[in-house]
Structures are given as structure tokens and as C-alpha cells.
KOLLO-218354 format. One record per residue (C-alpha): residue number from 0; residue in three letters; x, y, z; chain. Coordinates in Angstrom, 1 decimal. Layout:
<zados>
ZADO    nr   rest        X        Y        Z   kette
ZADO   NUM    ALA        X        Y        Z       A
...
</zados>
This chain:
<zados>
ZADO    nr   rest        X        Y        Z   kette
ZADO     0    MET     24.3      4.2    -15.5       A
ZADO     1    THR     21.5      6.7    -15.1       A
ZADO     2    ALA     22.4     10.0    -13.4       A
ZADO     3    GLN     20.7     11.0    -10.1       A
ZADO     4    ILE     18.8     14.3    -10.4       A
ZADO     5    ILE     19.8     17.2     -8.2       A
ZADO     6    ASP     16.4     18.7     -7.5       A
ZADO     7    GLY     16.8     22.5     -7.4       A
ZADO     8    ASN     13.2     23.1     -6.6       A
ZADO     9    ALA     13.3     20.9     -3.4       A
ZADO    10    LEU     16.5     22.5     -2.2       A
ZADO    11    ALA     15.2     26.0     -2.9       A
ZADO    12    ARG     12.1     25.3     -0.8       A
ZADO    13    ARG     14.3     24.3      2.1       A
ZADO    14    ILE     16.4     27.5      1.7       A
ZADO    15    ARG     13.3     29.7      1.5       A
ZADO    16    ALA     12.1     28.1      4.8       A
ZADO    17    GLU     15.4     29.0      6.5       A
ZADO    18    VAL     15.2     32.5      5.2       A
ZADO    19    ALA     11.7     32.8      6.5       A
ZADO    20    GLY     12.9     31.9     10.0       A
ZADO    21    ARG     15.7     34.5      9.8       A
ZADO    22    THR     13.3     37.1      8.5       A
ZADO    23    ALA     10.9     36.4     11.4       A
ZADO    24    ALA     13.7     36.8     13.9       A
ZADO    25    LEU     14.7     40.2     12.5       A
ZADO    26    LYS     11.1     41.4     12.4       A
ZADO    27    ALA     10.8     40.5     16.1       A
ZADO    28    ARG     13.7     43.0     16.6       A
ZADO    29    GLY     11.8     45.6     14.7       A
ZADO    30    VAL     13.8     45.2     11.4       A
ZADO    31    GLU     11.9     44.5      8.2       A
ZADO    32    PRO     14.2     43.1      5.5       A
ZADO    33    HIS     13.6     44.9      2.3       A
ZADO    34    LEU     14.7     44.1     -1.3       A
ZADO    35    ALA     14.4     46.8     -3.9       A
ZADO    36    ILE     14.1     45.4     -7.5       A
ZADO    37    VAL     14.6     47.9    -10.3       A
ZADO    38    LEU     13.4     47.0    -13.8       A
ZADO    39    VAL     14.0     49.3    -16.8       A
ZADO    40    GLY     12.2     48.6    -20.0       A
ZADO    41    VAL      9.8     45.9    -21.1       A
ZADO    42    ASP     12.0     42.9    -21.9       A
ZADO    43    PRO      9.6     39.9    -21.6       A
ZADO    44    ALA     12.0     37.5    -19.9       A
ZADO    45    SER     13.1     40.2    -17.4       A
ZADO    46    GLN      9.5     40.8    -16.5       A
ZADO    47    VAL      9.0     37.2    -15.7       A
ZADO    48    TYR     12.2     37.0    -13.7       A
ZADO    49    VAL     11.4     40.0    -11.5       A
ZADO    50    LYS      7.9     38.7    -10.8       A
ZADO    51    HIS      9.3     35.4     -9.6       A
ZADO    52    LYS     11.9     37.2     -7.4       A
ZADO    53    ALA      9.3     39.4     -5.8       A
ZADO    54    ASN      7.0     36.5     -5.2       A
ZADO    55    ASP      9.8     34.4     -3.6       A
ZADO    56    SER     10.6     37.3     -1.3       A
ZADO    57    GLU      7.1     37.8     -0.2       A
ZADO    58    GLN      6.7     34.0      0.5       A
ZADO    59    THR      9.6     34.3      3.1       A
ZADO    60    GLY      8.2     37.5      4.7       A
ZADO    61    LEU     10.8     39.7      3.0       A
ZADO    62    LYS      9.5     43.0      1.8       A
ZADO    63    ALA     10.0     43.3     -2.0       A
ZADO    64    THR      9.5     46.6     -3.8       A
ZADO    65    LEU      9.4     46.3     -7.6       A
ZADO    66    GLU     10.2     49.6     -9.4       A
ZADO    67    ARG      9.4     49.7    -13.1       A
ZADO    68    TYR     10.8     52.4    -15.4       A
ZADO    69    PRO     10.4     53.0    -19.1       A
ZADO    70    ALA     13.1     52.0    -21.6       A
ZADO    71    ASP     13.8     55.7    -22.4       A
ZADO    72    MET     14.8     56.4    -18.8       A
ZADO    73    THR     18.2     58.1    -18.9       A
ZADO    74    GLU     21.2     56.6    -17.3       A
ZADO    75    ALA     21.6     59.6    -15.1       A
ZADO    76    GLU     18.1     59.2    -13.8       A
ZADO    77    LEU     18.7     55.5    -13.0       A
ZADO    78    LEU     22.0     56.3    -11.2       A
ZADO    79    ALA     20.3     58.9     -9.2       A
ZADO    80    ARG     17.5     56.5     -8.2       A
ZADO    81    ILE     20.2     53.9     -7.2       A
ZADO    82    ARG     22.0     56.5     -5.0       A
ZADO    83    ALA     18.7     57.3     -3.3       A
ZADO    84    LEU     18.2     53.6     -2.5       A
ZADO    85    ASN     21.7     53.4     -1.2       A
ZADO    86    ASP     20.9     56.2      1.2       A
ZADO    87    ASP     17.6     54.7      2.4       A
ZADO    88    PRO     18.2     52.8      5.6       A
ZADO    89    ARG     14.9     50.9      5.1       A
ZADO    90    VAL     16.3     49.2      2.0       A
ZADO    91    HIS     18.8     46.4      2.6       A
ZADO    92    GLY     19.2     44.9     -0.9       A
ZADO    93    ILE     19.2     46.4     -4.4       A
ZADO    94    LEU     18.8     44.4     -7.5       A
ZADO    95    VAL     18.9     46.0    -11.0       A
ZADO    96    GLN     17.5     43.5    -13.5       A
ZADO    97    LEU     19.8     42.9    -16.5       A
ZADO    98    PRO     19.9     43.4    -19.4       A
ZADO    99    LEU     19.5     47.1    -19.4       A
ZADO   100    PRO     18.6     49.2    -22.4       A
ZADO   101    LYS     21.5     49.7    -24.8       A
ZADO   102    HIS     22.1     53.4    -24.0       A
ZADO   103    MET     23.0     52.4    -20.4       A
ZADO   104    GLY     26.3     51.1    -19.2       A
ZADO   105    SER     25.6     48.0    -17.1       A
ZADO   106    GLN     28.8     47.9    -15.3       A
ZADO   107    LYS     28.6     51.6    -14.4       A
ZADO   108    VAL     25.1     51.0    -13.0       A
ZADO   109    ILE     26.2     48.0    -11.0       A
ZADO   110    GLU     29.2     49.9     -9.6       A
ZADO   111    THR     26.8     52.6     -8.4       A
ZADO   112    ILE     25.0     50.1     -6.1       A
ZADO   113    SER     26.5     50.2     -2.5       A
ZADO   114    PRO     28.6     47.0     -2.0       A
ZADO   115    ALA     26.6     46.6      1.3       A
ZADO   116    LYS     23.4     46.3     -0.7       A
ZADO   117    ASP     24.8     44.5     -3.8       A
ZADO   118    VAL     22.7     41.3     -3.2       A
ZADO   119    ASP     23.3     40.2     -6.8       A
ZADO   120    GLY     27.0     40.0     -6.0       A
ZADO   121    PHE     28.1     41.7     -9.3       A
ZADO   122    HIS     30.0     44.7     -7.8       A
ZADO   123    VAL     33.7     44.8     -8.2       A
ZADO   124    ALA     34.0     45.0     -4.4       A
ZADO   125    SER     32.1     41.7     -4.1       A
ZADO   126    ALA     34.3     40.1     -6.7       A
ZADO   127    GLY     37.4     41.3     -4.8       A
ZADO   128    ALA     36.0     39.9     -1.5       A
ZADO   129    LEU     35.4     36.6     -3.1       A
ZADO   130    MET     39.0     36.5     -4.5       A
ZADO   131    VAL     40.6     37.1     -1.1       A
ZADO   132    GLY     38.2     35.1      1.0       A
ZADO   133    GLN     36.7     38.1      2.8       A
ZADO   134    PRO     33.0     38.5      3.6       A
ZADO   135    GLY     31.0     39.8      0.7       A
ZADO   136    PHE     28.0     38.7     -1.5       A
ZADO   137    TRP     28.6     35.8     -3.8       A
ZADO   138    PRO     26.9     36.0     -7.2       A
ZADO   139    CYS     23.6     34.1     -6.9       A
ZADO   140    THR     23.9     31.6     -9.7       A
ZADO   141    PRO     27.4     30.2     -8.8       A
ZADO   142    HIS     26.5     30.3     -5.1       A
ZADO   143    GLY     23.4     28.2     -5.9       A
ZADO   144    CYS     25.5     25.7     -7.9       A
ZADO   145    LEU     27.8     25.2     -4.9       A
ZADO   146    LYS     24.9     24.7     -2.6       A
ZADO   147    MET     23.6     22.0     -5.0       A
ZADO   148    LEU     27.0     20.2     -4.8       A
ZADO   149    ASP     26.9     20.5     -1.0       A
ZADO   150    THR     23.5     18.9     -0.9       A
ZADO   151    ILE     24.7     15.8     -2.5       A
ZADO   152    GLY     27.8     15.7     -0.2       A
ZADO   153    TYR     30.2     16.3     -3.0       A
ZADO   154    ASP     33.8     17.1     -1.9       A
ZADO   155    LEU     35.5     19.3     -4.5       A
ZADO   156    LYS     38.9     19.0     -3.0       A
ZADO   157    GLY     41.4     17.7     -5.6       A
ZADO   158    LYS     38.7     17.3     -8.2       A
ZADO   159    HIS     38.9     18.7    -11.7       A
ZADO   160    ALA     36.1     21.1    -12.8       A
ZADO   161    VAL     35.5     22.5    -16.2       A
ZADO   162    VAL     33.4     25.6    -16.5       A
ZADO   163    ILE     32.1     26.3    -20.0       A
ZADO   164    GLY     31.3     30.0    -20.1       A
ZADO   165    ARG     33.6     32.9    -19.3       A
ZADO   166    SER     31.2     35.7    -18.4       A
ZADO   167    ASN     31.6     37.8    -15.3       A
ZADO   168    ILE     28.2     36.8    -14.1       A
ZADO   169    VAL     28.6     33.0    -14.0       A
ZADO   170    GLY     31.9     31.7    -15.5       A
ZADO   171    LYS     34.6     33.6    -13.7       A
ZADO   172    PRO     32.8     33.7    -10.3       A
ZADO   173    MET     32.0     30.0    -10.6       A
ZADO   174    ALA     35.7     29.3    -11.3       A
ZADO   175    MET     36.8     31.4     -8.3       A
ZADO   176    MET     34.3     29.6     -6.0       A
ZADO   177    LEU     35.5     26.2     -7.2       A
ZADO   178    LEU     39.1     27.2     -6.6       A
ZADO   179    GLY     38.1     28.2     -3.1       A
ZADO   180    ARG     37.0     24.6     -2.5       A
ZADO   181    ASP     40.5     23.3     -3.6       A
ZADO   182    ALA     39.4     22.1     -7.0       A
ZADO   183    THR     41.5     22.4    -10.2       A
ZADO   184    VAL     39.5     24.5    -12.6       A
ZADO   185    THR     39.6     24.9    -16.4       A
ZADO   186    ILE     37.6     27.7    -18.0       A
ZADO   187    CYS     36.4     27.2    -21.5       A
ZADO   188    HIS     33.8     28.5    -23.9       A
ZADO   189    SER     31.8     27.1    -26.7       A
ZADO   190    ARG     34.5     27.7    -29.3       A
ZADO   191    THR     37.4     26.3    -27.2       A
ZADO   192    ALA     39.5     24.1    -29.5       A
ZADO   193    ASN     38.8     20.4    -28.8       A
ZADO   194    LEU     36.3     21.2    -26.0       A
ZADO   195    LYS     35.6     17.5    -25.7       A
ZADO   196    ALA     39.2     16.8    -24.6       A
ZADO   197    HIS     38.8     19.1    -21.7       A
ZADO   198    THR     35.3     18.0    -20.6       A
ZADO   199    LEU     36.2     14.3    -20.7       A
ZADO   200    GLN     38.8     14.9    -18.0       A
ZADO   201    ALA     36.4     16.7    -15.7       A
ZADO   202    ASP     34.9     15.4    -12.5       A
ZADO   203    VAL     32.5     18.3    -12.6       A
ZADO   204    VAL     31.2     20.2    -15.7       A
ZADO   205    VAL     29.4     23.5    -15.4       A
ZADO   206    ALA     27.7     24.5    -18.7       A
ZADO   207    ALA     26.9     28.2    -18.8       A
ZADO   208    VAL     27.0     29.3    -22.4       A
ZADO   209    GLY     23.4     29.9    -23.4       A
ZADO   210    LYS     23.6     27.5    -26.3       A
ZADO   211    ARG     21.6     24.3    -26.7       A
ZADO   212    ASN     23.5     20.9    -26.7       A
ZADO   213    VAL     26.9     22.5    -26.0       A
ZADO   214    LEU     27.6     19.4    -23.9       A
ZADO   215    THR     26.6     16.0    -25.2       A
ZADO   216    ALA     27.0     12.5    -23.8       A
ZADO   217    ASP     30.2     11.7    -25.7       A
ZADO   218    MET     31.8     14.7    -23.9       A
ZADO   219    VAL     31.2     13.5    -20.4       A
ZADO   220    LYS     33.3     11.2    -18.2       A
ZADO   221    PRO     31.2      8.4    -16.7       A
ZADO   222    GLY     30.1      9.3    -13.2       A
ZADO   223    ALA     30.8     13.1    -13.6       A
ZADO   224    VAL     28.6     15.8    -12.0       A
ZADO   225    VAL     26.9     18.0    -14.6       A
ZADO   226    ILE     25.5     21.4    -13.6       A
ZADO   227    ASP     23.4     23.0    -16.4       A
ZADO   228    VAL     23.1     26.8    -16.0       A
ZADO   229    GLY     21.8     27.4    -19.5       A
ZADO   230    MET     18.3     28.6    -20.3       A
ZADO   231    ASN     17.1     28.1    -23.9       A
ZADO   232    ARG     14.0     26.9    -25.8       A
ZADO   233    ASN     13.8     23.9    -28.1       A
ZADO   234    GLU     11.8     23.6    -31.3       A
ZADO   235    GLU      8.6     23.1    -29.4       A
ZADO   236    GLY      9.2     26.2    -27.4       A
ZADO   237    LYS      9.9     24.3    -24.2       A
ZADO   238    LEU     12.6     25.4    -21.7       A
ZADO   239    CYS     15.9     23.5    -22.0       A
ZADO   240    GLY     19.5     24.0    -20.9       A
ZADO   241    ASP     22.9     23.9    -22.5       A
ZADO   242    VAL     23.2     20.2    -21.9       A
ZADO   243    ASP     21.7     17.3    -24.0       A
ZADO   244    PHE     19.9     16.1    -20.9       A
ZADO   245    ALA     18.5     12.9    -22.4       A
ZADO   246    GLY     21.9     11.7    -23.5       A
ZADO   247    VAL     24.1     13.0    -20.7       A
ZADO   248    LYS     21.9     11.6    -17.9       A
ZADO   249    GLU     22.8      8.1    -19.2       A
ZADO   250    VAL     26.5      8.8    -18.6       A
ZADO   251    ALA     26.8     11.3    -15.7       A
ZADO   252    GLY     26.6     10.4    -12.0       A
ZADO   253    TRP     24.6     13.5    -11.1       A
ZADO   254    ILE     22.8     16.1    -13.2       A
ZADO   255    THR     20.7     19.2    -12.8       A
ZADO   256    PRO     17.5     19.5    -14.9       A
ZADO   257    VAL     16.2     22.5    -16.8       A
ZADO   258    PRO     13.8     23.7    -15.6       A
ZADO   259    GLY     13.9     22.9    -11.9       A
ZADO   260    GLY     17.6     23.0    -11.3       A
ZADO   261    VAL     19.9     26.0    -11.1       A
ZADO   262    GLY     17.1     28.5    -11.8       A
ZADO   263    PRO     15.2     28.1     -8.5       A
ZADO   264    MET     18.5     28.0     -6.7       A
ZADO   265    THR     19.6     31.3     -8.2       A
ZADO   266    ARG     16.5     33.0     -6.9       A
ZADO   267    ALA     16.9     31.3     -3.5       A
ZADO   268    MET     20.4     32.6     -3.1       A
ZADO   269    LEU     19.2     36.1     -3.8       A
ZADO   270    LEU     17.0     35.8     -0.7       A
ZADO   271    VAL     20.0     34.5      1.3       A
ZADO   272    ASN     22.1     37.5      0.3       A
ZADO   273    THR     19.2     39.9      1.1       A
ZADO   274    ILE     18.6     38.5      4.6       A
ZADO   275    GLU     22.4     38.5      5.2       A
ZADO   276    ALA     22.5     42.2      4.2       A
ZADO   277    ALA     19.6     43.0      6.6       A
ZADO   278    GLU     21.3     41.1      9.4       A
ZADO   279    ARG     24.6     42.9      8.9       A
ZADO   280    ALA     22.8     46.3      8.9       A
ZADO   281    ALA     21.1     45.3     12.1       A
ZADO   282    ARG     24.3     44.4     14.0       A
</zados>
């Protein structure tokens, strides 16, 4: 068996086209959807990420404003800037790129963003809405993963999913979303005792640890769906995920590649959340 590839690039292109249509409709009503991206410091990876996010926004007609601040910006200054963006009716979405400098409290910064503009979906109000099934903004990476499952017509009802990674950004929200689709969910991490015993039972495995080869072929049930959220580099400096792609694709039924899988979908769902925020504000 050779797994079928879930092409995140192709799906993201379709989503961007849909967002472009919704953006044009709002502009025809005199509303310009606007995403404010805030970058503090000079982390190389973050600079690449925000550039991609701004470019994606502009391709769909969304206005994207990238605000860059030095690493020695104080937390109080950042919080004040976020509050100003909250109060600006021309701004519909706010994204503060993580990680922040060590002298800043990431959760405190996130909680300062208005829930109505929290297009990253990290605010506690967004998490609460997700838990009780109320309208909110879903975190972009888990939301993108579910969209990928939707595009292959995968019905999660009654399936067993294993999420490797317990972070508030991916692991826990991913588990909540899977539960919302009536799946049985087990949350593990890279040091879970006998991790293989858990993953071998899984119909769906989501690897989101940030560690190469955390999931190998002998750990995957034949025909399972494998979603690779990891972003690492191999010995040659090439991008790779958490999954041993070459081995696992010979066992799994479906698999996402790195690059070209979850990454483009994460950025696409940011656009979806932003246009949704603009539409809500315009009602």
C-alpha cells in the first residue's frame, strides 16, 4: 500500500479563491477587510512566517498591515498597541506572531486581543466557544487539519484519533475539534509510555511535537490517516515533519507532506478567520 497524498497547497489555493470572492463582496459594500500582523523582535522563522501571511492576504484582496517592533519593546508598550488596534474599527483581525521575547508573557498578550479580532483563535474566549459549540474563531492549524480530512471525505464519527502533542496551540484544540466530530480521542506526547501501542490503534494520527521521526512506519495501522503538523530540518537542512514520511507512506492510507501539507492550510485558515471577522463586524 502507498498512501494517497493530501495536497495542502492545492486545497489552500481553493480556499484563498473563496476568500477573495468574499473579500470582493465586502469591498462592494464599502468594507475593506484588514488584518494587522504584529512582529516583535528579529526571530528568523517568524520573519518568514509573517511575510507569507502578509503575501497570502494581499493575494486575496485583504489588506494586511505588518507592524515590526524591536525585541526590547516593553510588554506594556505592546499591550497598549494591541488595545489601540482593538479600538480601531478599520482593523478586523489581529495576529501577534509567536514566539515573543522572553520578557513578555505570551498568554497575557493574547488575552489582551479582543475576542472579536482574535483570528489566531488562541484567546481563552475562543477556546471556550470551541468547547461549547458556540461561534468563535478556531485555531488555524487544527482547523486546517480538519479541512484536509473534509477534502478527502473522511467521516470521523466513531473513529479513534491519536494526537501526539499536548500544546494549547495545536494538541488540545485539535482534540476538541475531533471530539466535536464524534471521534474518540487520545492525547499523547513524545514521552508517553509505549506510544506505539496507542498509535497502532488509531484510525487517524496527528503528529504535532516538533521532533523528527516521532512517528515511524511500525507505529501506524495499515490504512490510517496521518496528519503531520511538525516543522523541522533534516541533516541536509531541508524541511521535514515529525513523521518518517518515506516509511509511513508505505503503510498509511492518506498522509500529509512537509512541506506542502498543513503549513499552507494554517495560513489559509487565518484568511478564513479574518474575512469572517470582517463579515461579522459588517452585519
